Predicted model as a PDB file, atoms N, CA, C, CB and O in Angstrom, pLDDT in the B-factor column:
MODEL        1                                                                  
ATOM      1  N   UNK A   1     -13.466  15.022   6.737  1.00 53.00           N  
ATOM      2  CA  UNK A   1     -12.133  14.992   7.287  1.00 53.00           C  
ATOM      3  C   UNK A   1     -11.756  16.407   7.716  1.00 53.00           C  
ATOM      4  CB  UNK A   1     -11.118  14.423   6.261  1.00 53.00           C  
ATOM      5  O   UNK A   1     -12.108  17.376   7.043  1.00 53.00           O  
ATOM      6  N   UNK A   2     -11.062  16.525   8.803  1.00 70.00           N  
ATOM      7  CA  UNK A   2     -10.662  17.835   9.299  1.00 70.00           C  
ATOM      8  C   UNK A   2      -9.149  17.919   9.381  1.00 70.00           C  
ATOM      9  CB  UNK A   2     -11.292  18.115  10.671  1.00 70.00           C  
ATOM     10  O   UNK A   2      -8.463  16.900   9.458  1.00 70.00           O  
ATOM     11  N   UNK A   3      -8.646  19.114   9.365  1.00 79.00           N  
ATOM     12  CA  UNK A   3      -7.204  19.368   9.398  1.00 79.00           C  
ATOM     13  C   UNK A   3      -6.845  19.949  10.769  1.00 79.00           C  
ATOM     14  CB  UNK A   3      -6.771  20.342   8.241  1.00 79.00           C  
ATOM     15  O   UNK A   3      -7.436  20.941  11.195  1.00 79.00           O  
ATOM     16  N   UNK A   4      -5.886  19.338  11.453  1.00 84.00           N  
ATOM     17  CA  UNK A   4      -5.434  19.863  12.742  1.00 84.00           C  
ATOM     18  C   UNK A   4      -4.277  20.816  12.510  1.00 84.00           C  
ATOM     19  CB  UNK A   4      -5.016  18.716  13.703  1.00 84.00           C  
ATOM     20  O   UNK A   4      -3.168  20.394  12.181  1.00 84.00           O  
ATOM     21  N   UNK A   5      -4.541  22.103  12.684  1.00 85.00           N  
ATOM     22  CA  UNK A   5      -3.514  23.141  12.599  1.00 85.00           C  
ATOM     23  C   UNK A   5      -3.973  24.297  13.475  1.00 85.00           C  
ATOM     24  CB  UNK A   5      -3.270  23.607  11.107  1.00 85.00           C  
ATOM     25  O   UNK A   5      -5.003  24.194  14.142  1.00 85.00           O  
ATOM     26  N   UNK A   6      -3.239  25.375  13.484  1.00 86.00           N  
ATOM     27  CA  UNK A   6      -3.583  26.502  14.361  1.00 86.00           C  
ATOM     28  C   UNK A   6      -4.910  27.161  14.018  1.00 86.00           C  
ATOM     29  CB  UNK A   6      -2.499  27.532  14.304  1.00 86.00           C  
ATOM     30  O   UNK A   6      -5.458  27.899  14.837  1.00 86.00           O  
ATOM     31  N   UNK A   7      -5.438  26.908  12.824  1.00 85.00           N  
ATOM     32  CA  UNK A   7      -6.730  27.477  12.419  1.00 85.00           C  
ATOM     33  C   UNK A   7      -7.897  26.554  12.728  1.00 85.00           C  
ATOM     34  CB  UNK A   7      -6.718  27.790  10.941  1.00 85.00           C  
ATOM     35  O   UNK A   7      -9.033  26.870  12.372  1.00 85.00           O  
ATOM     36  N   UNK A   8      -7.651  25.416  13.384  1.00 83.00           N  
ATOM     37  CA  UNK A   8      -8.696  24.431  13.675  1.00 83.00           C  
ATOM     38  C   UNK A   8      -9.758  25.012  14.595  1.00 83.00           C  
ATOM     39  CB  UNK A   8      -8.088  23.176  14.305  1.00 83.00           C  
ATOM     40  O   UNK A   8      -9.436  25.722  15.548  1.00 83.00           O  
ATOM     41  N   UNK A   9     -11.017  24.715  14.317  1.00 82.00           N  
ATOM     42  CA  UNK A   9     -12.133  25.075  15.192  1.00 82.00           C  
ATOM     43  C   UNK A   9     -12.991  23.826  15.394  1.00 82.00           C  
ATOM     44  CB  UNK A   9     -12.982  26.261  14.586  1.00 82.00           C  
ATOM     45  O   UNK A   9     -13.120  23.016  14.475  1.00 82.00           O  
ATOM     46  N   UNK A  10     -13.578  23.656  16.582  1.00 83.00           N  
ATOM     47  CA  UNK A  10     -14.403  22.472  16.820  1.00 83.00           C  
ATOM     48  C   UNK A  10     -15.639  22.490  15.932  1.00 83.00           C  
ATOM     49  CB  UNK A  10     -14.814  22.388  18.297  1.00 83.00           C  
ATOM     50  O   UNK A  10     -16.261  23.533  15.730  1.00 83.00           O  
ATOM     51  N   UNK A  11     -15.987  21.316  15.404  1.00 81.00           N  
ATOM     52  CA  UNK A  11     -17.195  21.186  14.588  1.00 81.00           C  
ATOM     53  C   UNK A  11     -17.771  19.801  14.815  1.00 81.00           C  
ATOM     54  CB  UNK A  11     -16.895  21.429  13.071  1.00 81.00           C  
ATOM     55  O   UNK A  11     -17.092  18.917  15.338  1.00 81.00           O  
ATOM     56  N   UNK A  12     -18.998  19.616  14.429  1.00 83.00           N  
ATOM     57  CA  UNK A  12     -19.684  18.346  14.647  1.00 83.00           C  
ATOM     58  C   UNK A  12     -18.925  17.196  14.005  1.00 83.00           C  
ATOM     59  CB  UNK A  12     -21.105  18.407  14.096  1.00 83.00           C  
ATOM     60  O   UNK A  12     -18.552  17.271  12.834  1.00 83.00           O  
ATOM     61  N   UNK A  13     -18.696  16.143  14.761  1.00 78.00           N  
ATOM     62  CA  UNK A  13     -18.055  14.951  14.237  1.00 78.00           C  
ATOM     63  C   UNK A  13     -16.554  14.914  14.373  1.00 78.00           C  
ATOM     64  CB  UNK A  13     -18.396  14.802  12.837  1.00 78.00           C  
ATOM     65  O   UNK A  13     -15.936  13.924  13.982  1.00 78.00           O  
ATOM     66  N   UNK A  14     -15.935  15.957  14.913  1.00 79.00           N  
ATOM     67  CA  UNK A  14     -14.473  15.960  15.046  1.00 79.00           C  
ATOM     68  C   UNK A  14     -14.092  15.646  16.489  1.00 79.00           C  
ATOM     69  CB  UNK A  14     -13.876  17.332  14.610  1.00 79.00           C  
ATOM     70  O   UNK A  14     -14.039  16.539  17.334  1.00 79.00           O  
ATOM     71  N   UNK A  15     -13.829  14.377  16.762  1.00 85.00           N  
ATOM     72  CA  UNK A  15     -13.415  13.923  18.084  1.00 85.00           C  
ATOM     73  C   UNK A  15     -11.903  13.731  18.059  1.00 85.00           C  
ATOM     74  CB  UNK A  15     -14.152  12.598  18.495  1.00 85.00           C  
ATOM     75  O   UNK A  15     -11.378  13.017  17.204  1.00 85.00           O  
ATOM     76  N   UNK A  16     -11.207  14.367  18.994  1.00 86.00           N  
ATOM     77  CA  UNK A  16      -9.757  14.290  19.073  1.00 86.00           C  
ATOM     78  C   UNK A  16      -9.389  13.791  20.471  1.00 86.00           C  
ATOM     79  CB  UNK A  16      -9.092  15.682  18.766  1.00 86.00           C  
ATOM     80  O   UNK A  16      -9.912  14.286  21.470  1.00 86.00           O  
ATOM     81  N   UNK A  17      -8.483  12.807  20.538  1.00 87.00           N  
ATOM     82  CA  UNK A  17      -8.045  12.223  21.803  1.00 87.00           C  
ATOM     83  C   UNK A  17      -6.526  12.348  21.895  1.00 87.00           C  
ATOM     84  CB  UNK A  17      -8.494  10.727  21.924  1.00 87.00           C  
ATOM     85  O   UNK A  17      -5.824  12.092  20.916  1.00 87.00           O  
ATOM     86  N   UNK A  18      -6.007  12.744  23.078  1.00 87.00           N  
ATOM     87  CA  UNK A  18      -4.566  12.825  23.271  1.00 87.00           C  
ATOM     88  C   UNK A  18      -4.234  12.562  24.739  1.00 87.00           C  
ATOM     89  CB  UNK A  18      -4.025  14.209  22.825  1.00 87.00           C  
ATOM     90  O   UNK A  18      -5.106  12.638  25.604  1.00 87.00           O  
ATOM     91  N   UNK A  19      -2.979  12.255  25.007  1.00 89.00           N  
ATOM     92  CA  UNK A  19      -2.497  12.061  26.369  1.00 89.00           C  
ATOM     93  C   UNK A  19      -1.861  13.343  26.871  1.00 89.00           C  
ATOM     94  CB  UNK A  19      -1.493  10.893  26.439  1.00 89.00           C  
ATOM     95  O   UNK A  19      -1.237  14.081  26.109  1.00 89.00           O  
ATOM     96  N   UNK A  20      -2.023  13.600  28.159  1.00 90.00           N  
ATOM     97  CA  UNK A  20      -1.416  14.777  28.784  1.00 90.00           C  
ATOM     98  C   UNK A  20      -0.761  14.339  30.089  1.00 90.00           C  
ATOM     99  CB  UNK A  20      -2.480  15.908  29.037  1.00 90.00           C  
ATOM    100  O   UNK A  20      -1.189  13.364  30.706  1.00 90.00           O  
ATOM    101  N   UNK A  21       0.284  15.064  30.510  1.00 92.00           N  
ATOM    102  CA  UNK A  21       0.968  14.768  31.764  1.00 92.00           C  
ATOM    103  C   UNK A  21       1.113  16.060  32.559  1.00 92.00           C  
ATOM    104  CB  UNK A  21       2.360  14.112  31.506  1.00 92.00           C  
ATOM    105  O   UNK A  21       1.484  17.099  32.012  1.00 92.00           O  
ATOM    106  N   UNK A  22       0.819  15.985  33.852  1.00 93.00           N  
ATOM    107  CA  UNK A  22       1.006  17.168  34.690  1.00 93.00           C  
ATOM    108  C   UNK A  22       2.430  17.205  35.230  1.00 93.00           C  
ATOM    109  CB  UNK A  22      -0.012  17.183  35.852  1.00 93.00           C  
ATOM    110  O   UNK A  22       3.228  16.314  34.942  1.00 93.00           O  
ATOM    111  N   UNK A  23       2.746  18.216  36.000  1.00 94.00           N  
ATOM    112  CA  UNK A  23       4.117  18.389  36.475  1.00 94.00           C  
ATOM    113  C   UNK A  23       4.531  17.324  37.492  1.00 94.00           C  
ATOM    114  CB  UNK A  23       4.273  19.762  37.088  1.00 94.00           C  
ATOM    115  O   UNK A  23       5.717  17.195  37.796  1.00 94.00           O  
ATOM    116  N   UNK A  24       3.579  16.566  38.015  1.00 95.00           N  
ATOM    117  CA  UNK A  24       3.878  15.481  38.951  1.00 95.00           C  
ATOM    118  C   UNK A  24       4.001  14.129  38.253  1.00 95.00           C  
ATOM    119  CB  UNK A  24       2.802  15.408  40.016  1.00 95.00           C  
ATOM    120  O   UNK A  24       4.191  13.105  38.911  1.00 95.00           O  
ATOM    121  N   UNK A  25       3.894  14.121  36.926  1.00 94.00           N  
ATOM    122  CA  UNK A  25       4.035  12.884  36.170  1.00 94.00           C  
ATOM    123  C   UNK A  25       2.768  12.076  36.036  1.00 94.00           C  
ATOM    124  CB  UNK A  25       5.061  12.048  36.793  1.00 94.00           C  
ATOM    125  O   UNK A  25       2.817  10.943  35.559  1.00 94.00           O  
ATOM    126  N   UNK A  26       1.639  12.614  36.438  1.00 96.00           N  
ATOM    127  CA  UNK A  26       0.356  11.914  36.313  1.00 96.00           C  
ATOM    128  C   UNK A  26      -0.160  12.061  34.893  1.00 96.00           C  
ATOM    129  CB  UNK A  26      -0.683  12.460  37.331  1.00 96.00           C  
ATOM    130  O   UNK A  26      -0.179  13.162  34.341  1.00 96.00           O  
ATOM    131  N   UNK A  27      -0.585  10.935  34.295  1.00 95.00           N  
ATOM    132  CA  UNK A  27      -1.104  10.940  32.928  1.00 95.00           C  
ATOM    133  C   UNK A  27      -2.614  11.047  32.925  1.00 95.00           C  
ATOM    134  CB  UNK A  27      -0.668   9.682  32.181  1.00 95.00           C  
ATOM    135  O   UNK A  27      -3.290  10.576  33.839  1.00 95.00           O  
ATOM    136  N   UNK A  28      -3.125  11.669  31.892  1.00 94.00           N  
ATOM    137  CA  UNK A  28      -4.573  11.788  31.704  1.00 94.00           C  
ATOM    138  C   UNK A  28      -4.898  11.568  30.231  1.00 94.00           C  
ATOM    139  CB  UNK A  28      -5.093  13.181  32.185  1.00 94.00           C  
ATOM    140  O   UNK A  28      -4.130  11.953  29.350  1.00 94.00           O  
ATOM    141  N   UNK A  29      -6.027  10.953  29.981  1.00 92.00           N  
ATOM    142  CA  UNK A  29      -6.532  10.799  28.621  1.00 92.00           C  
ATOM    143  C   UNK A  29      -7.490  11.958  28.373  1.00 92.00           C  
ATOM    144  CB  UNK A  29      -7.241   9.398  28.409  1.00 92.00           C  
ATOM    145  O   UNK A  29      -8.526  12.059  29.030  1.00 92.00           O  
ATOM    146  N   UNK A  30      -7.150  12.829  27.433  1.00 90.00           N  
ATOM    147  CA  UNK A  30      -7.950  14.017  27.140  1.00 90.00           C  
ATOM    148  C   UNK A  30      -8.792  13.753  25.897  1.00 90.00           C  
ATOM    149  CB  UNK A  30      -7.042  15.270  26.939  1.00 90.00           C  
ATOM    150  O   UNK A  30      -8.301  13.183  24.923  1.00 90.00           O  
ATOM    151  N   UNK A  31     -10.054  14.165  25.925  1.00 90.00           N  
ATOM    152  CA  UNK A  31     -10.959  13.968  24.807  1.00 90.00           C  
ATOM    153  C   UNK A  31     -11.642  15.289  24.479  1.00 90.00           C  
ATOM    154  CB  UNK A  31     -12.002  12.869  25.124  1.00 90.00           C  
ATOM    155  O   UNK A  31     -12.226  15.929  25.354  1.00 90.00           O  
ATOM    156  N   UNK A  32     -11.567  15.691  23.219  1.00 87.00           N  
ATOM    157  CA  UNK A  32     -12.299  16.846  22.734  1.00 87.00           C  
ATOM    158  C   UNK A  32     -13.403  16.289  21.852  1.00 87.00           C  
ATOM    159  CB  UNK A  32     -11.368  17.867  21.955  1.00 87.00           C  
ATOM    160  O   UNK A  32     -13.144  15.839  20.736  1.00 87.00           O  
ATOM    161  N   UNK A  33     -14.617  16.318  22.342  1.00 84.00           N  
ATOM    162  CA  UNK A  33     -15.757  15.732  21.646  1.00 84.00           C  
ATOM    163  C   UNK A  33     -16.606  16.832  21.014  1.00 84.00           C  
ATOM    164  CB  UNK A  33     -16.608  14.879  22.612  1.00 84.00           C  
ATOM    165  O   UNK A  33     -17.727  17.098  21.448  1.00 84.00           O  
ATOM    166  N   UNK A  34     -16.053  17.462  19.985  1.00 78.00           N  
ATOM    167  CA  UNK A  34     -16.756  18.515  19.225  1.00 78.00           C  
ATOM    168  C   UNK A  34     -17.050  19.758  20.065  1.00 78.00           C  
ATOM    169  CB  UNK A  34     -18.063  17.968  18.669  1.00 78.00           C  
ATOM    170  O   UNK A  34     -17.942  20.532  19.719  1.00 78.00           O  
ATOM    171  N   UNK A  35     -16.315  19.964  21.163  1.00 80.00           N  
ATOM    172  CA  UNK A  35     -16.615  21.100  22.024  1.00 80.00           C  
ATOM    173  C   UNK A  35     -15.328  21.640  22.625  1.00 80.00           C  
ATOM    174  CB  UNK A  35     -17.608  20.703  23.135  1.00 80.00           C  
ATOM    175  O   UNK A  35     -14.522  20.863  23.136  1.00 80.00           O  
ATOM    176  N   UNK A  36     -15.119  22.918  22.577  1.00 82.00           N  
ATOM    177  CA  UNK A  36     -13.946  23.533  23.187  1.00 82.00           C  
ATOM    178  C   UNK A  36     -12.714  23.481  22.292  1.00 82.00           C  
ATOM    179  CB  UNK A  36     -13.644  22.862  24.494  1.00 82.00           C  
ATOM    180  O   UNK A  36     -12.735  22.943  21.185  1.00 82.00           O  
ATOM    181  N   UNK A  37     -11.666  24.048  22.807  1.00 85.00           N  
ATOM    182  CA  UNK A  37     -10.424  24.153  22.041  1.00 85.00           C  
ATOM    183  C   UNK A  37      -9.450  23.046  22.391  1.00 85.00           C  
ATOM    184  CB  UNK A  37      -9.773  25.499  22.276  1.00 85.00           C  
ATOM    185  O   UNK A  37      -9.542  22.425  23.450  1.00 85.00           O  
ATOM    186  N   UNK A  38      -8.524  22.815  21.491  1.00 85.00           N  
ATOM    187  CA  UNK A  38      -7.395  21.915  21.712  1.00 85.00           C  
ATOM    188  C   UNK A  38      -6.198  22.818  22.000  1.00 85.00           C  
ATOM    189  CB  UNK A  38      -7.134  20.951  20.460  1.00 85.00           C  
ATOM    190  O   UNK A  38      -6.067  23.869  21.374  1.00 85.00           O  
ATOM    191  N   UNK A  39      -5.319  22.434  22.936  1.00 87.00           N  
ATOM    192  CA  UNK A  39      -4.166  23.286  23.253  1.00 87.00           C  
ATOM    193  C   UNK A  39      -3.345  23.649  22.017  1.00 87.00           C  
ATOM    194  CB  UNK A  39      -3.275  22.593  24.265  1.00 87.00           C  
ATOM    195  O   UNK A  39      -3.119  22.818  21.137  1.00 87.00           O  
ATOM    196  N   UNK A  40      -2.908  24.895  21.970  1.00 88.00           N  
ATOM    197  CA  UNK A  40      -2.135  25.398  20.822  1.00 88.00           C  
ATOM    198  C   UNK A  40      -0.842  24.625  20.604  1.00 88.00           C  
ATOM    199  CB  UNK A  40      -1.814  26.869  21.015  1.00 88.00           C  
ATOM    200  O   UNK A  40      -0.394  24.483  19.466  1.00 88.00           O  
ATOM    201  N   UNK A  41      -0.229  24.118  21.689  1.00 86.00           N  
ATOM    202  CA  UNK A  41       1.020  23.363  21.544  1.00 86.00           C  
ATOM    203  C   UNK A  41       0.786  22.083  20.737  1.00 86.00           C  
ATOM    204  CB  UNK A  41       1.608  23.018  22.934  1.00 86.00           C  
ATOM    205  O   UNK A  41       1.688  21.637  20.027  1.00 86.00           O  
ATOM    206  N   UNK A  42      -0.381  21.498  20.829  1.00 85.00           N  
ATOM    207  CA  UNK A  42      -0.712  20.312  20.025  1.00 85.00           C  
ATOM    208  C   UNK A  42      -0.989  20.718  18.589  1.00 85.00           C  
ATOM    209  CB  UNK A  42      -1.934  19.568  20.614  1.00 85.00           C  
ATOM    210  O   UNK A  42      -0.503  20.077  17.656  1.00 85.00           O  
ATOM    211  N   UNK A  43      -1.762  21.773  18.406  1.00 86.00           N  
ATOM    212  CA  UNK A  43      -2.134  22.192  17.049  1.00 86.00           C  
ATOM    213  C   UNK A  43      -0.957  22.719  16.245  1.00 86.00           C  
ATOM    214  CB  UNK A  43      -3.203  23.250  17.114  1.00 86.00           C  
ATOM    215  O   UNK A  43      -1.014  22.732  15.015  1.00 86.00           O  
ATOM    216  N   UNK A  44       0.107  23.154  16.905  1.00 88.00           N  
ATOM    217  CA  UNK A  44       1.249  23.722  16.187  1.00 88.00           C  
ATOM    218  C   UNK A  44       2.240  22.664  15.704  1.00 88.00           C  
ATOM    219  CB  UNK A  44       1.964  24.710  17.071  1.00 88.00           C  
ATOM    220  O   UNK A  44       3.186  22.998  14.992  1.00 88.00           O  
ATOM    221  N   UNK A  45       2.045  21.396  16.074  1.00 86.00           N  
ATOM    222  CA  UNK A  45       2.941  20.320  15.653  1.00 86.00           C  
ATOM    223  C   UNK A  45       2.677  19.910  14.212  1.00 86.00           C  
ATOM    224  CB  UNK A  45       2.791  19.113  16.573  1.00 86.00           C  
ATOM    225  O   UNK A  45       1.534  19.913  13.757  1.00 86.00           O  
ATOM    226  N   UNK A  46       3.737  19.560  13.501  1.00 85.00           N  
ATOM    227  CA  UNK A  46       3.602  19.048  12.134  1.00 85.00           C  
ATOM    228  C   UNK A  46       3.114  17.599  12.181  1.00 85.00           C  
ATOM    229  CB  UNK A  46       4.956  19.148  11.363  1.00 85.00           C  
ATOM    230  O   UNK A  46       3.584  16.817  13.007  1.00 85.00           O  
ATOM    231  N   UNK A  47       2.189  17.241  11.315  1.00 81.00           N  
ATOM    232  CA  UNK A  47       1.648  15.879  11.212  1.00 81.00           C  
ATOM    233  C   UNK A  47       1.121  15.357  12.550  1.00 81.00           C  
ATOM    234  CB  UNK A  47       2.720  14.934  10.684  1.00 81.00           C  
ATOM    235  O   UNK A  47       1.286  14.176  12.855  1.00 81.00           O  
ATOM    236  N   UNK A  48       0.504  16.198  13.335  1.00 79.00           N  
ATOM    237  CA  UNK A  48       0.025  15.778  14.652  1.00 79.00           C  
ATOM    238  C   UNK A  48      -1.116  14.777  14.552  1.00 79.00           C  
ATOM    239  CB  UNK A  48      -0.422  16.984  15.454  1.00 79.00           C  
ATOM    240  O   UNK A  48      -1.275  13.944  15.444  1.00 79.00           O  
ATOM    241  N   UNK A  49      -1.905  14.836  13.505  1.00 75.00           N  
ATOM    242  CA  UNK A  49      -3.019  13.910  13.361  1.00 75.00           C  
ATOM    243  C   UNK A  49      -2.544  12.467  13.304  1.00 75.00           C  
ATOM    244  CB  UNK A  49      -3.818  14.241  12.116  1.00 75.00           C  
ATOM    245  O   UNK A  49      -3.184  11.588  13.881  1.00 75.00           O  
ATOM    246  N   UNK A  50      -1.438  12.206  12.624  1.00 79.00           N  
ATOM    247  CA  UNK A  50      -0.886  10.864  12.539  1.00 79.00           C  
ATOM    248  C   UNK A  50      -0.306  10.427  13.885  1.00 79.00           C  
ATOM    249  CB  UNK A  50       0.189  10.800  11.450  1.00 79.00           C  
ATOM    250  O   UNK A  50      -0.363   9.246  14.230  1.00 79.00           O  
ATOM    251  N   UNK A  51       0.247  11.367  14.641  1.00 76.00           N  
ATOM    252  CA  UNK A  51       0.844  11.046  15.935  1.00 76.00           C  
ATOM    253  C   UNK A  51      -0.198  10.779  17.003  1.00 76.00           C  
ATOM    254  CB  UNK A  51       1.744  12.165  16.381  1.00 76.00           C  
ATOM    255  O   UNK A  51       0.029   9.981  17.912  1.00 76.00           O  
ATOM    256  N   UNK A  52      -1.352  11.449  16.897  1.00 70.00           N  
ATOM    257  CA  UNK A  52      -2.409  11.227  17.884  1.00 70.00           C  
ATOM    258  C   UNK A  52      -3.081   9.903  17.627  1.00 70.00           C  
ATOM    259  CB  UNK A  52      -3.441  12.361  17.855  1.00 70.00           C  
ATOM    260  O   UNK A  52      -4.002   9.528  18.352  1.00 70.00           O  
TER     261      UNK A  52                                                      
ENDMDL                                                                          
END                                                                             
């Protein structure tokens, strides 16, 4: 189990999915599949794991 907070780093087996919207209102399904960073605005939320 992993903890989503500002100290989070990608590691094997940690897949995170979230929705994003651009300034034109277009939605996208974002997937972090053990590679790269998650936006800091998501990681700074309280209880974000339950919301995602």
